[in-house]
Every structure is written in C-alpha cells, then in structure tokens.
N, C-alpha and C positions, 0 to 999 in steps of 0.2 A: 175724339178717339185718342187713346194713349199712344205714345211713341212706339211702344212694343207692339201694340196691335196694328199700327200703321206699317211696321216692318213685316209683320206676318201677312198682312193683306197684300203688300207689294210683292212678296215672294210667291204667295199662293196664286195671285192673278198672273204673274209673269210665267210661272210654270205651265199653267193652262194655255195661255196665249202662245207660248213658244212650242209646245209639244202636242197639243190637242187639235185635231182637225175635224171638220164636219164628217160624220160617219164613223167616228172613233168609238171603240169600246174602251172605257177608261176604268182603272182600279182607283178607288178613292179611299184615302187613309182616314185615320182617326186622330183627333187631338185639336188643339187650339190653332195650330198653323194649317193643318190639312183642311180645317173648316173653311178657310178662305178659298181654297181650291174648289170646294163644293159650291161656295157662293158664286164664283166666276162661271163654273159650268152651268149653274142654274140660270145665270144671265144669258149665256149663249144659247141654251135650250129655249128660253123664252123668246129669243130673237129668231128662232126657227131652225137652229142647227139640230142635226140628227145624232146626238151623242147619247150613248147608253152607258151605264155604270155598274160595276161590281163594288159593293160597299164592304169594308173590312170589319164593321161592327154594327150592332143594333143602333147606337146613337148616330152613326153616319147614315144608316138606312133612313132613320127618321128625318135627318136634315135633307137628304135627297128627295124624299117624298114631299116634304114641305115646299121644296123648290121645284117640284114637278119634273125631276130628273128621272127618266125611265131606268128601272133597275132590271138586271138580269142575274140569274143565279151563277155562282162560281162554277166554271166548267161548261156553261152553255154557249159562251162565245169566247173566241180568242181575245185576250186582253192586249191591246196595242201598246198602252203605256199605263203605268201605275204611278201615282203621285202621293207622297206621304211625308210626314215629318220624321224627326228622330230626336232621341234624348241626348245622344252624343254622336259626333262624326269625327273619326280619327283622320289623321293626315293622309293615310292610305285609303280612306273611304270605308274602312270597317265601321259598323254602326252598333250602337246600343239602342234598342227600341222596346216598347212595351210598357212605358210609363202609364199608359191608359188601359193596359190589360188586354190589348187586342193582338198581342205578338204572334200567336199562331196564325190567325187569319191574315195579318199583315205580311207575314213571311210567305204564306201560301200564294198570295196575290203577287208579291214581288218575284217569286220564283217562276210563276206562270207568265208574267208579262214579257212582251218583247223588249221593253225598256222600263227602267225603274228610276224615277226622278225623285230625289230627296230635297225637301224644302225646309230650311232652318233659319234661325237668326244667329248672329255672331257668337253669342255665349255658348252655343252648342258645339262649337269647334274646339277640338282637343288634339294634343299630340298623340296620345294613346288613350284607349278606353279604360274605364274603371272608376272615375270619380262618381258616376251614377251607378247605383247598384244594378246588377244584372237580373232582370226578371226571368224566372223559370216557371213555366206552366206545368202543373203536376196533377195527376189523377188524385182526387181527395183520399181515396182508400190508402194510397201509398205515401201520403204526405210526410208522416213521421219518419218512415224508412228512407225516403229520398233525402230529407233534411239531414238525417244521420249520415248517410253515405256521402253527401256533399261536404259535410263538416269533416269527416274522416279523411277525405282526399285533399281538403284545403283547410288545414287547421287554423290559419290566420283569418279566415273569412268570417264575416258576421252575417248570419242567416236569419231573416225575419219573415214570418208569415204575414202577408199583406192583409191589413184590416184588423189584425190582432183578435180581440174577443168577438168582433163582428166580421168574419172573414170575407174578403173580396171573392166574388164568383165571376169567372169569365163567361163570355157568351157561349162557351162550349161546356159549361157546368163544372169547370175545373178550378183549382186554387192557384195562387201565385206565391212563390217564394222569392223575396228580394235578397239577392246574394251580393254582399259587398266584398269583392275579392281584392280591392286595391288595384294598382296599375296592372293591366292585362297585356302582356307582351305578345301573346299568340291567341287572338280571339277564335280563330278557326279551330285550333286544337282544343281549347277549353269548351267550345260549343260541342264538339264531337265527344269529348269525355263526359260531359253532362248528359248528353242524349243516350249514352250507353247505360245510364242508370234506369233500371226498370221502374216505370211510373212517370218519368219525365216525358211530357208531350212535345215541348218545344222550348227554346231559349230565345232571349231577346238579342242575342249576338248574331249580327248579319255579316257574312263574309264580304270583303271588298268587291269581289267579282260580281255581286248582285247589283251593284249600283252603277247606273249608266251616266248620271249627271247629278251634281250637287249645286243647288242655287241657294244663295245667302241673301236675306233681305235686311236692309237697314234704312236709315233716314233718306238715303240717296236713291233707293229703289232696290233692284235685285241684280246680283252679279253671279257669274258662274265660276266655280272653282275647278282647278286641275288637281288630280291626285298626286301626292308626294310618295313615290314608290321607294321601298327600302333599298 
C-alpha cells in the first residue's frame, strides 16, 4: 500500500472507531479517503454491529452493498454522525468539497447529521480556501446563464464546465461548473451569493459551523485538529 493510501486508511478507520457506536446511523461520504471509512464500517458490521448508513453518492452505495452495510434512504433515520473527506480545509474549518461531484448530497447529509467529521491528509490543510476550484452544481438548462452571471460578478474567476466536451453529470442529473476564484476571504458570503443565481443547486463551499471535528491522517496515524478562529 502506498504511503498516501496508508494515511487515508488510518484517518478513515480512526474516525469510525472514535465516533461510531453500535446502533448508529452514519452518513458515509464519497472519495478516496471516505472509502476507508466505508471499509471500516463494513468490518464492524461483519463483526455483528448494527450500523446502518446513508450514502452520499451512487459509488458509495455500491461500496456499502459490496461490504453488506445496510442502507437507509436520506430522511428515513436521524443521522448520528456523518464522515466525509474534503478537497480543502481552511484554518477556521471552512471546507471546499465536491471534487467527486457529490457536493449536493454531501452537504445535505452534513446539514442533517448531529455531528459532521471531516477526514483528510495533510496536503488538504490550507490557511484560506481557493487553491482548489469551487464546484457549483447547476441545472443543465441554466448552465450558460449561470456561468455568465458568475463571471459578471467575479471578473477574475476562471470558470470551466467539468468534463468539457463530455460533460460530467451528477447523481442528481445536473452539471458542475468548476470556478477558480483565487483566495476566498469569506466562503459563507460567496456561497450565499452563488446560491442566489437562478439555476444554482448547491456549491462546494461548506461553512465552518457545519464541521464538528477534523481528523488528519499521516504516517503516524490520525490526529485531531482544533479550529483557528479569526
């Protein structure tokens, strides 16, 4: 196993073992780090624990079924804890998510969960968001109009349709615009402004208040961060 995968495994396993109990309903995220949380939940279900899951994407549903993790529909059970990765974690715990295209469902689950645990490796930690382009999920009919509106409000931004000639389609049947804004001083305000544009479904900007804990995996295992408040 590569060192990067070992770090992802360490933090995914640590999050499940620290925050998931027998009888828990857990939100399970999407991506290469969240995959290890799914693996650990599968091991604990196989050992007899009564854990059920809400998956944030079709690929995560497939992984859960392969590992015999019982699934429930979003809204059918209260979610005790959600565990997911992130593309960027700022010092104040604002997040950029959606590199895998599941941002709408990931945010829905994070908002609904009693606690939201973010699992990352050290390269995802930043002082401020913006090095990773902000994913914006858009109704396809409105794609050109939304891109035009975002560009008008943010002239310095670079806006790309994910997939180009073969557009990426989310699990919700929508498109993704990857918007490179540069350093984002106020992610909450930018998220609100983007969502005011008719046709925007969700953005990959997560407010700091959503995050309950951040775990970072590396060669020595997993450590828990404290937020640096402005």
